[in-house]
N, C-alpha and C positions, 0 to 999 in steps of 0.2 A: 616475462612469459605472457604472451598475449591472451591465453585462455583465462588467466586470472584477471586481466584487465576487462575482458568481456563479462566475467562474473561480477566484477566491481560495478560496471555500467548497468548491468541488470539490477544490482542492488540499489543503484541510484534511481532507476525507474520505479522500483518498488517503493522507495522512500518518498518520491514525489507523489505517486498515486495515492499512497496511504495518507500522506499529509492532507491532500485535497479531500480525502474521504472523511477523516476524523476531525478536521478543523471546526466544522459546524458544531460538534459536540461541545466545544468550549465557547465558540462565538455566540451560540444561541443564548447563553447566560446573559450576555449584554444586549442581545437583540430583543429580549422580552422584558418589558419594564416591571413586571410583577415579581421578578426574581430579586434576590438579594443585591445583585449587581444591576441596579436600576438607574444609574446615572445617565441621563440623556444629554447632559451639557458638559462641556469641557471648560474648566476654568484655569486659565494660564496667567500667572503673574509675571509681568515683565517690568523691570525697573529702568527708567531713563532719568538720569540725574537725580532729582529729589522727588519725583512723582512716580506712582505705581499705576499701571493700567491693567484693568481686568478685561480679558478677551473671552467672550462666550462663543463657543462653537457647537452647534447642534449636531448630535449624532442620531441617525435614524433608530427608532425603536417601534415595536409592534405589539398590539394587544391580542396576541394569539392565545387561544384556549389550550388547555392541556392536551386535548385530543388532536388539535391542529399541530401542535408542537411535536407530538409523537409521530404523526404522519410525515412531517418534514424530515425528522431524523431517520425514520425507517425506510423512506422512499428509495434511497440509494441501493439498499440491499435487495429490493424487488427487481430492480434492473440488473443488478449483479448476478442474481441467481439465474435469470433467463439467459443472459449472454454467455455465462460460463459454460453452459451446455453446448453452445454453438461455436465456441472459440476454437475447438479442435478442427472442425470442418472448415472454418474460415482460414485458419493457419495452413491447412493442407493445400488450399487453393492459392493463397496469396503469399505464403512464406512468413516465417516468424518475425523478421525485421519489420516488414511493412505493417503487420498487425500491431506490433509494439509501438511503432511510431503513430499509427492512427489512434490507438488507445490513449497514449500520452498527450498528444496534441488536442484530441477531442475533449478529454477531461480538463485540460488546462483552459480551453476556451469556455467550457460550461461553468467551470469554477469562477472564472472572471465575471461571468454574467449573474452570479448569485446575488450580489448586493443590489443590482438593478432590478432583477426579477422579484426580489422580496418587496420592493416598493411598488411594483406594478400589480401583482396578484399572488396570493398564496398558492392558487392552483398552478400558476406558471412556475413558481419556485419548486413545487413538488414534481412537476413534469421534468424540469431541468435536472433535478436530483435523480430521477429514474433514468434519464438518458445518460447521466454521468456514471451511474452504476453499470449500465449496459456497456458503455465504452470501456470501463475499467475491467469488467468481467472477461473481456476478450484476451487480455494480456497473459493470463496464466498459462494456458496451453502453448502459446507462442514462445513464451520464455523457456518453458521446459524443453521444447524442440531445439531452441538455440543452445541450451546447455548440453543436451544430448549430443549435438554435433561437435561441441567443443571440449568434451570431457572423455576421460578413459575410466574404466570401471572402478579402479582403486582410488581415483581422485574425485569421483562424481559427488560423493557426499559432502566433501569439503567445499566444492564449487557451489553446490546448491545451498549449503549453509551460509556462504558469503552472500549469495543472492537474497535469501530470505531474511538475513539479518537486517536488511533495509527496512523491513516492517517494524522491527523492534527499535531501530534507530529513529524511525519517524515518531514513535511514541515517546522516545527520550527527548527529542528536539522539538517536535511540533507542539506538544502540550504546553510546556512552559513558554515557548515562543509565542504561541497563540494567546496565552494568558497575558503576556506582557504587551503584545500589540493591541489587544482589545482594550487594555487599560490606558494605552497611549492616546488620549484624546487629542493631544496637540498634533499627532500625525494622521488623525482621521478615524481612530477607533477601529471597531471590528471589521468594517469593509476592507481595510488595508490588509487584513490577514488573508482574505481570499485572493487579492491581487498579488500578494507576496508569493503564495504557493503556486498560483497559476504561472507566474514568471519563472519560478524554479522549474516547473514542468516544461515550459517552452524551451528554456536554455538546455535542459537535459536532452530534450528531443533533438536539438541541433547537434549535440555531442554524439548522440547515438548514430546519427547519419554517417559520421566519420569513424566511429570506433567500434560499432557492432556490425558484423557481417554474418550472413546466413550460415556459413561454414568456413573453416580455415582456408580452403582452396580459393575462395573468393576474396580473401583479405590480402591486399597488396603490401601490407606492412609487416606481416608475420614472417619470422625467420624460417628458412628452409629446414633447419634442424628441428624446429618445433613441429612443423608439418609432418616430417618423417617420423617423429616421436609419436604423434597422434595416429598416424597410419599403421605404425607397428603394433598397435593394440587393437586393430580391427574396429576402429570407430567408423562413423558414417562419412569420414572425410573422402571426398571424391566419388561417393556413390550417388547414383541418381535416385530420385524418389520412386518408390515402387508402390504400385496400386495393390493394396491388400484389402480384401473383403472382411470387414469386421464381423465376427460371430455374435451378433447382438443378442440372439436368443440365449446363447450360452452365458453371455455376460450378465444379462438381466435375471437369469435364474441361478446365478452363482452365489452360494452362501458367503464365500470370501468377499465378493464385491459388496454385498449388502452389509456385511460386518464392518467394512471400512466406511461405507456411506453413513451408517448409523453412528459409529464412533466419531467420525469427523464432524457430522452435522450437529451432534449433541454438544461436542466440545466447542465448535464454532458459535453455536447459539449462546452458550454461557459466556464465552469470551466477548463477543460483540455486544451482548446485553450489558455487560459490566462497563465496557469503555464508552457505550452510548448513554447509559442512564446514570452512571456514577457521578459525572460532573454536576448534573442538575441536583442530584440528591445531596452532594456535599455542599452545594451552594444554598439550597433552600432549607435543608434540615439542619446541617451542621454549621451553616452560616459562615463558611470560609469565603474569602474574596477570590476573584478569578485568577489572580497570579498564584496564590497558594494552591488552588485546585490544579493548575497546570503542572506545578512541581510534584504534587502528590501522584498525579496520573502518570508521570514519567517514571516513577519507581517500577511500575509494571514492565515497562519497556526495558529498563536496565537489566532486570533479572532475566527477562525473555531473551535479550540479545546475548548475554553471557552463555546461557544454556544452549541457545541455537548454534552458536559457533562451536561450543565445546562438544555438542552431540555429533556434529559432522566429523570433526577431527577424530573423536573416539571411535566412530563407526569405521572410518577408513583404517584406523590402527587395528581394529579387530579383524577386519577383512584381510588386510595386508599380512598380518601375522598368522592368519588362518586359525584364529581362535574359534570363530564361527563362520559359517558360510553367509552369503548375502541375505538370504531369506530369513533365517533366524535372527540376524542382526536387525533387520527391518522390523520384525515383530517385537523385538526387545525395546527398540526405541519408540515404537508405536504405543506400547504399553505405558511407557514413561511420560510421553507428551505428544499432543497433536502437532505442535509446532516442530518438534524434533522429527516427527514422522514425515513431514513435508520434505525433509532433507534427503530422504531416501527414495522419493518418487522420481522416476526418470521422465 
């Protein structure tokens, strides 16, 4: 079923973007020499016949102050916050697929430039991180539009759950992988982690070109039965974009809107504070090595992934069995979790 493949590709996009966003949280432990993980040299022992050769390979490191380090880590979120507000307008003009591709390719290029920029100037690194955040912030509205075009009401929660599980999957895979790569001095150390995730992003963007389409009518590979199935539930299949004037005054004065904004922002602040600051705390205070830190941070993603997938399936079950209508179901999940709440946003 093509709609599930589209959701899976959206999940891969989420995975790549999130890996490129959070990799620095682990890599910075090796980038700053004053931390526990302050080895700037790689020592590799190779044996040839009866003699051993010691090869020293220098890995870049920087004497950043705590204030500078925090500015670097937080820069991506400043850019993300700004572009997220503009993402809907850009998507309306360009379409969801184009925005997703632009977001993914831009972030991949900017991520690949981080090792170079760190050696040139701290200010340049911060600017690139802000631009990376701006590129990533555009993708959310675009992705929701794509999912709305490809889903029916009683399957939407499941498809969005699949999509957003990519975030949790990134936490599960990226954290331990980054810890291992940053410790692999023979392979180049922490710079390789940025090149790895930027490559993932570029490859995923190429796949998106051939596997994601704006709506089912534009997809040459979808079966006619699936198109008819989607049309039978009055989705947006085959409909033209309609210009609708948004009631901004009503939106900005709505207590429901501000309740969602406050709840989401508070939860997001706490969540991103933990994933950003915890690796440094575990390294400098608890004295764990970077590999162990990566595995510890992945536990958060494992729990999140399980509950994200479960919440979407449960919500569709509740709606399908008419145990609750859609609105009370959304409120129930919103109370339980911010991540699960995302699964019910159209």
